[in-house]
DSSP file (Angstrom, degrees, kcal/mol; ACC not computed):
  #  RESIDUE AA STRUCTURE BP1 BP2  ACC     N-H-->O    O-->H-N    N-H-->O    O-->H-N    TCO  KAPPA ALPHA  PHI   PSI    X-CA   Y-CA   Z-CA
    1    1 A P     >        0   0    0      0, 0.0     4,-2.5     0, 0.0     5,-0.2   0.000 360.0 360.0 360.0 -32.8    0.0    0.0    0.0
    2    2 A E  H  >  +     0   0    0      2,-0.2     4,-2.4     1,-0.2     5,-0.2   0.913 360.0  48.3 -65.9 -41.0    2.8    2.4    0.7
    3    3 A D  H  > S+     0   0    0      2,-0.2     4,-2.6     1,-0.2     5,-0.2   0.904 112.0  49.7 -64.4 -40.7    4.2    2.0   -2.8
    4    4 A V  H  > S+     0   0    0      2,-0.2     4,-2.6     1,-0.2    -2,-0.2   0.924 111.4  48.5 -64.2 -44.4    0.8    2.5   -4.3
    5    5 A A  H  X S+     0   0    0     -4,-2.5     4,-2.5     2,-0.2    -2,-0.2   0.913 112.3  49.0 -62.0 -42.7    0.2    5.7   -2.3
    6    6 A R  H  X S+     0   0    0     -4,-2.4     4,-2.2     2,-0.2    -2,-0.2   0.924 113.7  45.5 -63.5 -45.3    3.6    7.1   -3.3
    7    7 A E  H  X S+     0   0    0     -4,-2.6     4,-2.4     2,-0.2    -2,-0.2   0.887 112.4  51.7 -66.4 -39.0    3.0    6.4   -7.0
    8    8 A T  H  X S+     0   0    0     -4,-2.6     4,-2.3    -5,-0.2    -2,-0.2   0.933 110.6  47.7 -62.9 -45.8   -0.5    7.8   -6.8
    9    9 A K  H  X S+     0   0    0     -4,-2.5     4,-2.8     1,-0.2    -2,-0.2   0.897 110.5  52.4 -62.9 -40.0    0.7   11.0   -5.2
   10   10 A E  H  X S+     0   0    0     -4,-2.2     4,-2.6     2,-0.2     5,-0.3   0.919 109.2  49.3 -62.7 -42.9    3.5   11.3   -7.8
   11   11 A C  H  X>S+     0   0    0     -4,-2.4     4,-2.5     2,-0.2     5,-0.8   0.917 112.6  47.9 -61.3 -43.0    1.0   11.0  -10.6
   12   12 A I  H  X5S+     0   0    0     -4,-2.3     4,-1.2     3,-0.2    -2,-0.2   0.928 113.2  48.1 -63.3 -44.5   -1.2   13.6   -9.0
   13   13 A D  H  <5S+     0   0    0     -4,-2.8    -2,-0.2    -5,-0.2    -1,-0.2   0.902 123.9  30.2 -63.0 -42.3    1.8   16.0   -8.5
   14   14 A V  H ><5S+     0   0    0     -4,-2.6     3,-0.7    -5,-0.2     4,-0.2   0.948 129.7  32.3 -85.3 -53.5    3.1   15.6  -12.1
   15   15 A L  H 3<5S+     0   0    0     -4,-2.5     3,-0.3    -5,-0.3    -3,-0.2   0.748 120.4  50.1 -80.8 -23.5    0.0   14.9  -14.2
   16   16 A G  T ><<S+     0   0    0     -4,-1.2     3,-1.5    -5,-0.8    -1,-0.2   0.344  75.4 108.9 -95.8   7.6   -2.4   17.0  -12.2
   17   17 A R  T <  S+     0   0    0     -3,-0.7    -1,-0.2     1,-0.3    -2,-0.1   0.870  92.3  27.2 -51.8 -44.1   -0.2   20.1  -12.1
   18   18 A D  T 3  S-     0   0    0     -3,-0.3    -1,-0.3     1,-0.3    -2,-0.1   0.225 119.5-107.2-104.6  13.0   -2.4   22.1  -14.5
   19   19 A G  S <  S+     0   0    0     -3,-1.5    -1,-0.3     1,-0.1     3,-0.1  -0.088  86.3  92.4  85.8 169.6   -5.7   20.3  -13.6
   20   20 A G        +     0   0    0      1,-0.3     2,-0.4    -4,-0.1    -4,-0.1   0.378  53.4 127.6  89.6  -4.1   -7.6   17.8  -15.7
   21   21 A Y        -     0   0    0     -9,-0.1     2,-0.5    -5,-0.1    -1,-0.3  -0.734  40.5-162.4 -88.4 133.2   -6.1   14.6  -14.3
   22   22 A I        -     0   0    0     -2,-0.4     2,-0.5    -3,-0.1    27,-0.0  -0.967  12.5-139.9-117.4 120.5   -8.5   12.0  -13.0
   23   23 A V        +     0   0    0     -2,-0.5     2,-0.3    26,-0.1   -15,-0.0  -0.674  45.9 132.7 -79.0 124.7   -7.2    9.3  -10.8
   24   24 A A        -     0   0    0     -2,-0.5     2,-0.1     0, 0.0    -2,-0.0  -0.980  59.2 -91.6-162.2 161.2   -8.9    5.9  -11.7
   25   25 A S        -     0   0    0     -2,-0.3     4,-0.1     2,-0.1    13,-0.0  -0.379  47.2-110.4 -70.4 163.3   -8.1    2.3  -12.4
   26   26 A S  S    S-     0   0    0      2,-0.3     3,-0.1    -2,-0.1    -1,-0.1   0.994  80.1 -42.2 -63.4 -71.5   -7.4    1.6  -16.0
   27   27 A H  S    S-     0   0    0      1,-0.6     2,-0.3    -3,-0.0    -2,-0.1   0.623 117.0  -8.9-125.4 -48.6  -10.5   -0.5  -17.0
   28   28 A E        -     0   0    0      0, 0.0     2,-0.6     0, 0.0    -1,-0.6  -0.937  67.4-104.5-149.3 165.7  -11.3   -2.9  -14.3
   29   29 A L        -     0   0    0     -2,-0.3     2,-0.0    -3,-0.1    -4,-0.0  -0.888  36.6-129.7-101.1 121.8   -9.8   -4.2  -11.1
   30   30 A E    >   -     0   0    0     -2,-0.6     3,-1.5     1,-0.1     0, 0.0  -0.338  18.4-119.2 -67.4 150.9   -8.3   -7.7  -11.4
   31   31 A A  T 3  S+     0   0    0      1,-0.3    -1,-0.1    -2,-0.0    -2,-0.0   0.753 109.9  57.0 -64.1 -25.7   -9.3  -10.2   -8.7
   32   32 A D  T 3  S+     0   0    0      2,-0.1    -1,-0.3     3,-0.0    -2,-0.0   0.401  76.9 110.6 -92.2   5.2   -5.8  -10.7   -7.5
   33   33 A I  S <  S-     0   0    0     -3,-1.5     2,-0.1     1,-0.1     5,-0.0  -0.669  78.2-113.6 -77.1 126.5   -5.1   -7.0   -6.6
   34   34 A P    >>  -     0   0    0      0, 0.0     4,-1.4     0, 0.0     3,-1.0  -0.368  14.3-132.9 -61.5 136.1   -5.0   -6.6   -2.9
   35   35 A V  H 3> S+     0   0    0      1,-0.3     4,-2.6     2,-0.2     5,-0.2   0.840 106.1  63.4 -57.4 -34.1   -7.9   -4.6   -1.5
   36   36 A E  H 3> S+     0   0    0      1,-0.2     4,-2.1     2,-0.2    -1,-0.3   0.854 100.9  51.3 -61.0 -35.2   -5.3   -2.6    0.6
   37   37 A N  H <> S+     0   0    0     -3,-1.0     4,-2.0     2,-0.2    -1,-0.2   0.896 109.7  48.8 -69.5 -40.2   -3.7   -1.3   -2.7
   38   38 A V  H  X S+     0   0    0     -4,-1.4     4,-2.2     2,-0.2     5,-0.2   0.934 112.8  48.0 -64.0 -45.6   -7.1   -0.2   -4.1
   39   39 A K  H  X S+     0   0    0     -4,-2.6     4,-2.9     1,-0.2     5,-0.3   0.896 108.9  54.5 -61.6 -40.2   -7.9    1.6   -0.8
   40   40 A A  H  X S+     0   0    0     -4,-2.1     4,-2.1    -5,-0.2    -1,-0.2   0.906 108.6  48.7 -61.5 -41.9   -4.4    3.2   -0.8
   41   41 A M  H  X S+     0   0    0     -4,-2.0     4,-2.2     2,-0.2    -2,-0.2   0.947 115.9  41.8 -63.4 -48.5   -5.0    4.6   -4.3
   42   42 A F  H  X S+     0   0    0     -4,-2.2     4,-2.1     2,-0.2    -2,-0.2   0.882 114.9  49.6 -70.5 -37.9   -8.4    6.1   -3.6
   43   43 A L  H  X S+     0   0    0     -4,-2.9     4,-2.0     2,-0.2    -1,-0.2   0.892 112.0  49.0 -67.3 -38.2   -7.5    7.4   -0.1
   44   44 A T  H  X S+     0   0    0     -4,-2.1     4,-2.8    -5,-0.3     5,-0.4   0.907 110.3  51.3 -65.8 -41.2   -4.4    9.1   -1.5
   45   45 A A  H  X S+     0   0    0     -4,-2.2     4,-2.1     1,-0.2    -2,-0.2   0.895 109.9  49.9 -62.4 -39.6   -6.5   10.6   -4.3
   46   46 A Q  H  < S+     0   0    0     -4,-2.1    -1,-0.2     1,-0.2    -2,-0.2   0.891 115.4  43.6 -64.8 -38.1   -8.9   12.0   -1.8
   47   47 A E  H  < S+     0   0    0     -4,-2.0    -2,-0.2     1,-0.1    -1,-0.2   0.910 132.1  16.9 -74.9 -42.4   -6.1   13.5    0.3
   48   48 A Y  H  < S+     0   0    0     -4,-2.8     2,-0.3     1,-0.1    -3,-0.2   0.505 101.1  88.9-110.7  -7.0   -4.0   15.0   -2.5
   49   49 A G     <  +     0   0    0     -4,-2.1     2,-0.4    -5,-0.4    -1,-0.1  -0.050  57.8 114.2 -92.3  35.7   -6.3   15.2   -5.5
   50   50 A R        -     0   0    0     -2,-0.3     2,-0.5    -3,-0.2    -4,-0.0  -0.868  54.1-145.4-106.0 137.4   -7.9   18.5   -5.0
   51   51 A Y              0   0    0     -2,-0.4    -2,-0.1     1,-0.1   -34,-0.0  -0.840 360.0 360.0 -99.2 135.9   -7.3   21.4   -7.4
   52   52 A A              0   0    0     -2,-0.5    -1,-0.1     0, 0.0    -2,-0.0   0.389 360.0 360.0-113.8 360.0   -7.2   24.9   -5.9
């Protein structure tokens, strides 16, 4: 989960710099993805994914 949170924040910082970036899974969530990783991505997006 820590790696996922770090990568999510990096994507938000780089790709969301000028707005317009939407954090989401690609198409679907595979059955073998740990739930903790999915939660880490969405919680990180909630914390850092706001445009001011």
